[in-house]
C-alpha positions in Angstrom: 2.6 -37.9 18.4 5.5 -35.5 18.6 5.3 -32.0 20.2 7.7 -29.2 19.5 8.3 -26.1 21.8 9.3 -22.7 20.4 10.2 -20.2 23.2 10.9 -16.5 23.4 14.6 -15.9 23.8 16.1 -14.0 26.8 12.9 -14.4 28.8 13.6 -16.4 32.0 9.9 -17.0 32.8 9.2 -18.3 29.3 12.3 -20.5 29.3 11.4 -22.0 32.7 7.8 -22.7 31.5 9.2 -24.4 28.4 11.2 -26.8 30.5 8.2 -27.6 32.7 6.0 -28.2 29.7 8.6 -30.4 28.2 8.8 -32.5 31.3 5.0 -32.7 31.5 4.8 -33.9 27.9 7.7 -36.4 28.3 6.1 -37.7 31.5 3.2 -38.9 29.3 5.5 -40.8 27.0 5.3 -38.3 24.2 8.4 -37.1 22.3 9.1 -33.4 22.6 11.5 -31.2 20.5 12.9 -28.0 21.9 15.0 -25.2 20.4 18.7 -25.1 21.0 18.7 -21.9 23.0 16.3 -23.6 25.5 18.5 -26.7 25.9 21.6 -24.5 26.2 19.9 -22.4 28.9 19.3 -25.5 31.1 22.2 -27.6 30.0 20.0 -30.5 28.7 20.9 -32.6 25.7 19.1 -31.6 22.5 18.9 -33.2 19.1 18.6 -30.7 16.2 14.8 -30.3 15.9 13.3 -31.8 12.7 10.3 -29.4 13.0 8.6 -30.9 9.9 8.2 -34.1 12.0 6.3 -32.3 14.8 2.5 -32.9 14.9 1.9 -29.8 17.1 4.2 -26.9 18.0 3.7 -24.9 21.3 4.7 -21.3 21.0 5.6 -19.9 24.5 6.0 -16.1 24.5 4.2 -13.2 22.9 2.8 -12.6 19.5 6.3 -12.1 18.1 7.2 -15.7 19.2 4.0 -16.9 17.7 4.7 -15.3 14.3 8.2 -16.7 14.3 6.7 -20.1 14.9 4.2 -19.6 12.1 7.0 -18.9 9.7 8.6 -22.2 10.7 5.4 -24.3 10.4 3.0 -22.8 7.8 4.5 -24.5 4.8 4.3 -27.8 6.5 0.7 -27.3 7.9 1.7 -27.9 11.5 -0.9 -26.6 14.1 0.3 -24.0 16.7 -0.8 -23.7 20.3 0.1 -20.2 21.6 0.9 -19.7 25.3 0.9 -16.1 26.4 4.0 -14.7 28.1 4.2 -11.3 26.5 2.3 -8.1 26.7 -1.0 -7.8 24.8 -1.1 -11.1 22.9 -4.0 -11.4 20.4 -2.5 -14.6 18.9 -1.4 -16.4 22.1 -4.7 -17.0 23.9 -3.7 -19.6 26.5 -2.4 -18.1 29.8 0.4 -19.5 31.8 -1.9 -21.0 34.5 -4.0 -22.6 31.8 -1.3 -24.4 29.9 -1.7 -27.9 31.3 -5.5 -27.8 31.0 -5.0 -26.8 27.4 -2.5 -29.6 26.8 -5.0 -32.1 28.3 -7.7 -30.7 26.0 -5.3 -31.1 23.0 -4.6 -34.8 23.9 -8.3 -35.5 24.3 -9.2 -33.8 21.0 -11.3 -31.1 22.7 -10.1 -28.1 20.6 -10.9 -26.1 17.5 -8.5 -26.2 14.5 -8.8 -22.8 13.0 -7.2 -21.8 9.7 -6.0 -18.2 9.2 -5.3 -16.7 5.8 -1.7 -15.6 5.0 -0.5 -13.2 2.4 2.4 -13.8 0.0 4.6 -10.7 -0.3 7.1 -10.3 -3.1 9.6 -7.4 -3.3 10.9 -6.8 -6.9 13.7 -4.4 -7.8 14.8 -3.8 -11.4 13.0 -7.0 -12.5 14.7 -9.1 -9.8 13.0 -10.7 -6.8 14.7 -9.5 -3.6 12.5 -11.5 -1.2 9.3 -13.5 -1.3 7.7 -14.4 2.1 4.4 -15.4 3.6 3.0 -13.3 6.4 0.2 -13.8 8.9 -0.1 -10.2 10.2 1.1 -7.5 7.9 3.4 -6.0 5.4 4.6 -2.5 6.3 6.3 0.2 4.4 7.5 3.0 6.7 10.2 5.6 7.2 12.6 6.5 9.9 11.9 9.5 12.1 14.2 11.8 10.1 13.1 10.6 6.6 10.8 12.7 4.3 7.2 11.8 3.5 7.0 8.8 1.2 5.0 8.7 -2.1 3.5 5.3 -2.5 1.5 4.3 -5.6 -1.1 1.6 -5.1 -2.8 -0.6 -7.7 -5.1 -3.5 -7.4 -4.9 -6.0 -10.3 -4.7 -3.4 -13.2 -6.8 -0.7 -11.5 -5.1 2.4 -10.0 -6.3 3.2 -6.5 -4.3 6.2 -5.3 -0.8 7.6 -4.6 -0.5 8.0 -0.9 1.8 10.7 0.6 2.3 9.4 4.1 4.8 8.2 6.6 4.1 4.7 5.3 1.5 2.1 4.4 0.2 -1.1 6.2 -1.1 -4.0 4.2 -2.8 -6.2 6.8 -4.5 -9.5 6.9 -7.7 -9.8 9.0 -5.6 -11.5 11.7 -3.2 -8.6 11.6 -6.0 -6.0 11.8 -5.6 -6.0 15.6 -1.8 -5.3 15.3 -0.2 -2.2 13.8 -3.3 -1.6 11.7 -5.4 -1.1 14.8 -2.8 1.2 16.4 -2.9 3.5 13.4 -6.7 3.8 13.4 -7.5 1.0 10.9 -10.6 -1.3 11.2 -10.9 -4.5 13.2 -11.8 -7.3 10.7 -12.9 -10.7 11.8 -10.1 -13.3 10.9 -12.5 -15.4 8.9 -13.3 -12.6 6.5 -11.4 -12.9 3.2 -10.0 -9.4 2.9 -6.9 -7.2 2.4 -6.7 -4.0 4.5 -4.8 -1.0 3.3 -4.1 1.6 6.0 -1.9 4.7 5.4 0.4 5.8 8.3 -0.1 9.5 9.1 -1.3 10.4 5.6 -0.6 14.0 4.3 -4.2 14.1 3.0 -6.6 13.5 5.9 -9.3 12.0 3.7 -7.0 9.1 2.9 -8.5 6.3 5.1 -8.3 2.6 5.3 -9.6 0.6 2.4 -10.8 -3.0 2.7 -10.4 -5.1 -0.5 -11.4 -8.7 -1.4 -8.3 -11.0 -1.1 -9.1 -12.4 -4.5 -7.3 -9.2 -5.8 -3.6 -8.6 -6.1 -2.2 -5.4 -4.6 0.8 -3.8 -6.4 2.6 -1.1 -4.5 5.3 1.1 -6.1 7.6 3.2 -4.0 7.8 6.5 -5.9 10.3 8.3 -3.7 13.2 7.2 -1.6 16.8 6.2 -1.9 19.1 4.2 0.4 19.9 7.3 2.5 16.2 8.0 3.0 15.8 5.1 5.4 12.6 3.7 4.0 12.0 0.1 5.0 9.8 -2.9 4.3 8.9 -5.0 7.4 7.3 -8.4 7.2 5.3 -9.5 10.3 7.7 -7.4 12.4 10.3 -10.2 11.9 12.3 -9.2 8.9 13.2 -5.8 7.3 14.6 -4.7 4.0 15.7 -1.2 2.9 13.6 0.2 0.0 14.6 2.3 -3.0 12.6 4.4 -5.5 11.0 2.2 -8.1 10.8 -0.9 -5.9 7.6 -2.9 -6.5 5.8 -4.8 -3.8 3.2 -7.5 -4.8 0.9 -8.7 -2.1 -1.7 -11.4 -2.7 -3.5 -14.3 -1.0 -0.9 -16.8 0.0 -0.4 -20.5 -0.8 -0.4 -21.5 2.9 -2.7 -21.0 5.8 -1.7 -20.7 9.5 -3.3 -23.4 11.6 -4.1 -22.3 15.2 -5.4 -24.4 18.0 -8.2 -22.7 19.9 -10.7 -23.8 22.5 -14.5 -23.7 22.3 -15.0 -22.0 25.6 -13.2 -18.8 24.4 -14.4 -17.1 21.3 -12.9 -14.3 19.2 -15.0 -11.5 20.7 -14.2 -12.6 24.3 -10.5 -12.2 23.3 -11.3 -8.7 21.9 -13.2 -7.7 25.0 -10.4 -8.9 27.3 -7.4 -7.5 25.4 -9.0 -4.2 24.5 -10.7 -3.6 27.8 -14.1 -3.2 26.3 -15.9 -4.2 29.5 -14.1 -1.5 31.5 -16.1 1.7 32.5 
C-alpha cells in the first residue's frame, strides 16, 4: 500500500501535521508520498510523487485543498481522505485530533467508500474548445463588482429554459450544493441524488429561482453579453478561472469520473450538516 499526502500551502499547522502523519505512516512500514512544497518546508528528501501509484491520498487543509486533490486523483480513481484544517469544511470531515484514529480505521478496513458525481464542463469559443475540466462542486459564471448585469441564456438538451439577467449563474453538483450555491440561497441537495442545480446570482427578476434538473440532461449556457473589458469570468471549483466573451458557450453534463471519498460509519451526512450549519444551536 502507498499513501500520498496533499497539503494546504502556506499553512504552518497543516504542514506540521503533514509531517507528523508522514512519520506515523512510515513508522508502520508503509510508503508515503508528499508534495514538494512540504519537503522543501522541512528540508527532507522527496522523490517526485507518482500520484497515480498511490492507493489513498490524504488531503490536509480545507475544502480548497480537497478539491485540488480531487482534480489530481479523480481520473485515476484514487480514494481521498480529507483532514480538516480550514474554516467550514463540508468535504474534509476528519478533524485534526481524529486523524490517527481515522488512519487506523482505514488500515483495518473500517470505512465507507463513497462515490460522488462530477460534472464535465467544456468552454467553447468560435467553435474551438478553450478548456474542458471535471468539477466536483460547481461551475460559476460571474462578474466583477464594476461590471454590468450579465445576460445568460440557458438550454437543457434542445429545450430553452430562460435567459437570466443576473450577476451570474452557478451550476452546482449535489456535493457543491453546500458551497457557493448555499450562500446564494440555493437548495441543499443530498450528494447521492443525481441532479444538476442551476442558481442565479442576484437575478434582476426576483421570480428567477433555483432549478433542479436530472443529471441525465446536458446544460448549454450561452453568454449573451460581455467583452473582455466587462470582467466576466468562468470559475471551476474555485480553482481555475477564465475570462468570458459574448457568444461563449458552456456545456455542462454528467462527467466521466467520480470522486471517491473515504468516510466513516459513525458520522453521517446529516450530522455533518447539523454541525457545520449550527442547526442544533438555539
